[in-house]
N, C-alpha and C positions, 0 to 999 in steps of 0.2 A: 286290337285296340282295347284300351281300358275303358269300360263302360260305367262301372260303379265300384264303390268301395264300401264294405260293411265291416264294422268292427267297433272296438271300444274307444271312446274319446279319452285321449291321454292329456292333451293340452288344447286350449282354445283361446282365441282372441277374436276381436271383431273382423279381422282380415284373414285369419289362418287357423286351421285346426290340424291336429296330429291324431290320426286314427291308427290304432294297432290292430292288425289283421294278419292272422297266420304267422305271427312272430315278427312281422315287419311293421315299421312305423311309417305311414304315408303322410307326408306334409302336404296339405291341400289348401290352396288359396280359395277363399270364399267371399261372396258379396255379403253385405250387412244383413240382407233379408234372410239369408241362410243361417247366419250366426244367431239371429233372433229365434230360430226354430230348433237350435241344437240343445240337447239335454246337457246339464252340467256334468253329468257322468252317465255311464251306461253305454249301450250300443246304439249306433246310428248307421244309416245307409245314405250315402250321397251319390247322386248321379255325377259322372265325371266327364271332363274334356281334357285331353292331353295336348299340350302345345310345346313345340320345339322352338327354342330361341334361334335367332339368326347367327350365323358364323360360329356355331357350337357353343352358344352361351348357356346351354343347359336345357333341361326338360322341366316343365312346370305342370303340375296337376291342379286343375280347377274343379271345385265341387259345388253342387247345387242341390237344394232341397226339393225342387220341383222340375219336371220336364220342361215347363214353359220357361223357367229361368235359364236352363241350359240351352234351349232352342234360341232364345233371344241372344244369349252370349255368342253362339255360333253364327247367328245372322250378323251381329255387329262385327265379328271378325272378317266377314266377307266384304265389309265396307272399306274402300280404299282409305288408308291412313289411320285405321282403327286397329290397334293391337290388343293383346290380352289384358294389359293393365288398364287401358282406357275402357274396354268393354266391361271389365269388372267395376270400374269407377261409375259407369253409367248405371249398372245394375244396383250399385250401392247408393246412388244418388237419390232415388225415389222408388216408391212402390211400383211393381211391374205393371199394374193396370194404368198408372199415370204415364209411364214411359211409352207403353203401347198406344195410348190415346194421343199423346203428343206427336208421335210419329204419324199416326193415321190422320190427325187433324192439322198436320204441318205446322206445329207450334215450335218454331225455332227458338223463341225466347225461353221457353221451358227447358229445352235441351241445353242451351247456353249457360244455364244456371248450374249445371253439373260440372264439377271440377275437371279441368282439362279439355272440355268441349268448347271450342270456339265457333264462330259463325260459319266458317267453311265446313267444318266437321259436322255441325248440326244439320247444315243443308244437305251434305252428302248422305248422312244417315236417313234423312227424310226421303230424298230422291231414290236411294237404293233399296229402302226397306218398306216404303209406303204400301206397295202392292203385296208384300210378303207378310206383313204384320198379322193378317187374318189367320195365318197358319198357326199362330200361338194358341188359338182357341179360347174358350170361355174361362179357362184357368187364369188367363191374363186379362180378363175383362173385355175381351174382344167380342163384340156382338155384330151380327149382320145388320145392315141398315134398317130393315123392318123392325128388328128387335131393339134397335137403338131408340126408337120412339118409346117403346115400353120402358126401357132403362131410364130415359130422361123423365118420363112421367113419374116413375117410382121415386126418383131422386127429388123431384119437385114436391111430391106429397110428403116425403120424409122431412124435407126442409120446412114444410108447413105444420109439422107437429104430429103426423101419423107415425105409427110404429112401422118398421120395415115390412113385417108380415102383413099387416093391414093394408099398407100401400101397394104391395105386390098383388094381393087379392083384388083390391078395387081396380087397379090399373089393368090387370089381366082381363077382368070382366068388361071394362070399358073398351079395351083393345079388340076384344072379340066382337063387340057390338059395332065397331068401326075399324075393320081390319086394314084399310088403306088410308086412314086419316092421318093428319099431321099431329105433332106433339100438342099443339094448342087445342085441337078438337078433342083429342083423347083426354087431355088434362081437364078441360071444361066438363066433359062427360064424367070423369072420375070424381070431380068435386061435388057433383050432384048425388053421388052414391054414398052409402054408409057402410 
């Protein structure tokens, strides 16, 4: 199985990149999030997933900048009715953190905004991946329920004008003082701190 490709970027577009490696040019389909991380020239390493089309329609190579992107792509392929093109569209539709949050929070309306995803497909993605989305880890913004309180408090403090580092410091101290408290309690305690 082809796991990764490392080489020089020869051509690039928002949906595809050609990487020259060992005298071969690998055409790799990519999500928009990976495109944004590609250098304009020079060497790049992409994590890959190889997909064989039905009835001999060919082999396509998909590349990703991060392991979480590739993991979500593979998870999406396991959902009934989701093929490689739709999985790539989902990954290109929004940042990985938002997609993972939408699946975890059962936000069908968010998923339906992605091109090609209808109500039935959005529902299947949620039902089949809700329990698995935590496997993506912190790279995708997936946090455990207890940590979610901390993340929500930090987000609230930032929206109130604190810097991210200041909000994290204050919220962490408040969370330690009240380890099992709700978002409201930790936020109230955070607002008392400087």
